[in-house]
N, C-alpha and C positions, 0 to 999 in steps of 0.2 A: 504494500500500500504506500502511495506517495505521502511524504511528510506534509502535515498541515500546519498553517500558521497558528501561533498561540491565540487563544480566544480573545485575549485582551486587545490584540491588534485588529481583530475583526470588528470590534465595536465601532471603530472609526468609520469603517465602510458602511455599516448600518446607519450611522448618523448621516453620512453623505447621502444615502438613499432617501432618508427622511427629509433632508434639506431640499433635494431636488423635487420631492413630492410636494413640499411646501411651495417651492417656486412655481410649480405648475398651477396651483390653485390661488396663489396670492394675487389680489387685485392690483398690486403694484407692477405686475408683469403681464402686459397685454400680449396675447398670443397672435401677434401680427404675422409671424412666420408660419404658424400652423394654418392661418387663414390663407396665406399665399399658396401653401401646398394644396389646400382644398380647391382654390381657384384654378391652379394649374392642372390639377387632376380633372376638373370639370372641363377646362378648355381642351385638353387632349382627347377627352371623350366626345366632345361635341363638334370639333373641327376636323377637317380633312387635311392631314399633314402630307405634303408632297415634297418636302425638302430632302434631297438625296442623302445628306449626312445624318439624317435622323431616322430612328426606328424605335420599336418598343422593346425595352430590355426584358429578358425573361424574368418572371417573378421569382424563380429559384435563385437567380443571380442577385436580385434586389435584396432577398433575404440574407444572403451571404455578405453583401456590402454592409449591412447593418449589424454584422456579427462582432464578437469581441476581438477579431483580428484588427479592427480599427483602433484598438487601444495600445497596440504594441509597436515596437520600433525594431528595425533591423538595418544593418549596413553591410554592403558587399554581397558576394555570391554565397549560396548555401554551403558549398564545399569549403569555404574559407572562413566560416564564422560558426558560432554556436548560438542559435536563436530558436525560440519556440515557433517561429514562422517558417522554418526550413521545410517542414513537411508539406505545407500547402503550396509553397513556391516550387518545390520539386515535382509535385503533382501537376502544376500548371505547365512546367517545361515538358514533362512526360506526355501529357495529353496533346500539346502542340506538336511535338515530334511525331507521335502516333497518327495524328490527323493528316499531316503532310505526307507521311509514309504511305498512306493508303491512296494517295492521288496518283494520277498518271505521271510517270517519270522514273519510277523504280528506285527511289532513294530510301534506304532503310532508316529506321528511326534512330539507330545508334550513330548515324552520320549527321544527324540534324541537331544543331545547337540553337537554343532559343534563349533570348533575354526578354523577360516579361516585366522588367522594372520601369521602363521609360513611362513617364507620366502621360504623354500624348504623342501624336504623330510628329509634330514639328521638332520637339526636343529629341525624339528618336532619330530623325534625319540628321540633326546636328551632331548627335553622338556618333553616327556612322561616318560622317565627314571627318570629325575630329579624330576618330580612331584609325581611319585608313588613309587620310590625306594630310597634306601640309598646307598651312595658310598660303594663299596665293595660287594653289593648284587650280586647274580649270575644270569646270563642270560643263557638260553639254546636256541641256534640259529643254523641255517644252515651254514655249513662250507663255507668259501668264495670261494674256488675252486670248490665247488659242487653247486654253483649257488647263494650263500648268498650275503650279502651286507656289505660294510665296516662299516656302522653305526650300525651293529648288533653285536658289541663287538669285531671287528677285532683289533688286537694289533697295527695296523697302524693308528687307529682312536681313538679319545678321548674317545669314548664309551668303548674301550678295556682297557683304562688306568684307568677309573673310576669304572668299574664293572668287576667282575670275569666272565669268559665266558667258557662255555662248548659247543662244537659244534657237532651236529649230521650230518650224511652224507647220500648220496644216496646209496642205496643197490647195490652192484656191479653186482648182478645177474639179478634182476628185472629192474634195471636202474630207479627205482622210490623211493620215500620216503618209508621207512619201519617204520610204526607207532608203531609196537611192539618194535622195537629197540629203538625208541625215548622214549617210556614209560619206558623201562628198564633203560635208561640213566637218565631219570628224577627221578626215584626212587633212583638211586645211588647218584646223585648230589644234589637233592632237590633244584632246582632253585627257585628264587623269581619270575621270569618271563620267560615264554616261548614265543619266537618270531617266528611266522609263516610268511613266505613271502620270496621272492627271486628276484634277478635281472636276473637270467638265469636258469629258470626251466620251461619246456614247458607243465606242466600238472597242473590240478586243485588241490586244497588243500582240505583235509578232516577236515574241521573246527570243526565238531562235535566230531571227534576222538581226536583232540588236546584239546578240552574243557575237555573231560574225563580225559586225561592225566594230564592236569593242576590241575583239581579238586582233583585228587588222591594224589597230593603232595602239595596242598595248594598254587599253583602258580597262578599268573596273566597270562592271555593270551593276547598277543598283535599281531594284524594282520597288517603287512606292505604290502599293496596291491598296491603300487605305479604303478607297471606295469599292474596290472589287473583291476584297478578301472573301466575303461570304459566298459570292458567286463562283469564285475559284474553288473554294473548299466544297461547295455544292455541285461541282462538276459542270458548271455552265460556261466557264471561260478557261483559257489555257493557264496552266500552272507555271509560274516563272522560275520556281526554285531549281529545276534542272539546268537552267541557263544563267541565272543571275548569281553574282557573288554574294549579294545580300538582298533580302526581301524584308520589307517593313510594312506593317499594317496596323491600323487602329482596330479596336475590338468592339466598337459600336457600329455605326453605319450599317452595311449589309450583313455584318456578322451578328448584329442584334444582341450584343452583350453589354457589359458595363464599360464605362469609358476607361481607356488605357491604350497601350501600344505594345507590340511584339516585334522583335528583330530576330530574323532567322538567317542562318548561314550554314554551309556545309564544311567550312574551313575552320579548323581548330584555332589556328593563329589569329585569323580575323575575329573569331568569337572572343578570344582573350582580349584583343585590343579594343573591341567594341564594349565588352563588359567593363573594362577600365575607363573607357570614355564616359559611360553612363555613371558609374561610381568608381572613383571619386571625381571624375572629370566634370560631369554636368550637374549632378544632383546629389543630395544626401540620402536619407533613408527613403525607400519606396513606400507606397501606400499599400500596406499588407492586406487590407480589406478588399482593395481593388484587385490585387493579385489573386486573392481567394475567389473573387467573383469571376475572374478570367478562367481560373482552374475549373470552376463549376460550369461555365459556359462550354468549354471544350469537352468536359466530361459528358454533358448533355448531348453535344454533337456526336461524340464517340458512341454513346449508348443508343442514340436514335438517328443514326446516320441516314437511313433510307427516308425517313420523314423529313430530315433537314434538306436532303437533295430535292425532294418534291417541293418543299417550300421555296427554295431558290429557283427551281424551274418555273414556278408560278410567278415569281418576281419578274423574271425576264419575259414570260408570256404576257403578263399584264402590261409591262412597259411597251411591248410591241403593239398590243391592242390599243394602248393609250396614244401612241404615235399615230396609228392609222385613224383613230377617232378624232384627233386634233386636226389632221390633214383634211378629213371629211368635213370639218367645220370651218375650213378656210385658213387655218393657221399655217404659217411657214415654219418649217423645221430647219434649223441652221445646218444640220448634217444630213438631212433627208430621211433619217430613221434612227434606229438604235439596235445594239446587240447586248446591252446590259440593262441596268436598272433605271437609267435616266434618259430624259429627252430635253433638248435645248430648243426653245421657241424663239424665233426671230421676230422682233416687234417693229422693224424699221418701216413697214408699210402702214402702220397704224398712226392715226393723228387724234389728238384731243380736240375739244370744242373750238379752241382758238387757232387750230391748224398746226400747232407745234407737234413735233414727234412725241409719241408715247414712249417714255423710257421705262426701264425695268423697275425702278423704284416706284413710280406711280402705278404701274400695272400690278405690282405685288400688293400695294396698299388697297387698290380697288378690289382685288380678289379676297384680301383678308377681311374686308367689310362684309363679305358673304360667307365667311368661315372656311375659305380655301387658302391654305398656307403654302406659299412658294417663296423662292428667293430670286432676286435679280442676279444677273450674271453677265460678265463681259463676253462679247463675241469677237471673232477676228475682225479687225478694222476699228474697234472701239479704242479711243485714245486714253481713257481712264475709267476706273470703276464707278465713279460718281455719275457718269453719263452712259452707263451700260445699256445696251439695246436688246438684251435678251432676258429670258426667264429660264430657270433650271427647275425641272420637275422630275419626280421619281415615284416608284411604286412600292418600296419595302413596307412602309407603314400601312398603306391600303391593303397590301397582300396579307399582312398579319391580321388585319381586321376582316378578312374574308370577302373582299370585293369581287363582284362578278363582272363579266364582259359587258353586260347590259348597263350596269352601274357606271362603268368607266365611260361608256358612250354618253350617258346622261351627264356625267361630270364635264366632259368636253363641251357639251351643249351649253351648260351653265357658264363655263368659262368664257365662251364666245359671246 
């Protein structure tokens, strides 16, 4: 039997519980936060959320997030420390490796190294850069207004201040990535790392082609699949791990888990360098309750994989139905269609009452007035985010709520 603390020391804990019970009922403490939680719960129930980066976290994960793991601290990796959180972090790493091992690509779980400590996607990207690159090294990334992300070397982000950046773009004719053009740019600029991945690109990525391009110039290949991870794990999109040196993804969005990030690599030395970049390089103690939630999410995926694959199949199916429904209502789609969870709407042809162009900000607010939640988004040709001419919509949330094809067509009609 484990030793127990002396009874005298436990009295203080009981007093603390009594104190918090008093706080809850005291008229001096108004429960404004609890009211905010009730209001947000009601909003999420009553509105239609179409934001690609949002989904409904599994109730089982929410329960773990509120567990006593939120009370404890840990620093470093489980094999280099003695912490009561080691067990749950090792479980998270185990389930991540097992999940990727079952995907197409033939990589065994014992070759897959996972870091589950990064607090979110942007710090995870920075940790990868810090661990594998030197300041001033060149990144080759997708242009921000063409669907890229701030953490991919944007001048507005610290990544753009620490590293030189060359940006590739969407081909104006095909409205897709031109891998031959990316190869020519790589030959000209000789980047240290090529970054594949986007926050607003509705098609799959050719990871094998990017691997060829990277090898031709001696560059590393990093896959940021924050938006696509659930679809990749669900078998709907290509798995980048057989081709990329590093893969990073957030654990909410299409994965539908708690907020956090995971970095995966097949290389032990890269794993060590990235682990050191996360801690002590980028952050202190990780949020152990979030790691426990991530472990539970991957455990659920592992135990109910066929159901998870079907859910992700429906996400893509609903996205394609949505795209067709929007076109049937006269909307212009920036890329003509979709292969993943999101659709980009081009608003350039629309005008408001005074004849001025309808921008993304105004359109998103008009839709919010009727309970449809979208976000504005830049499109190729936009000069800045404040004057964005697009809307970004997606189907994970709707799919989790059991939307039908008929309801999707009705939604497109309401939006028009």
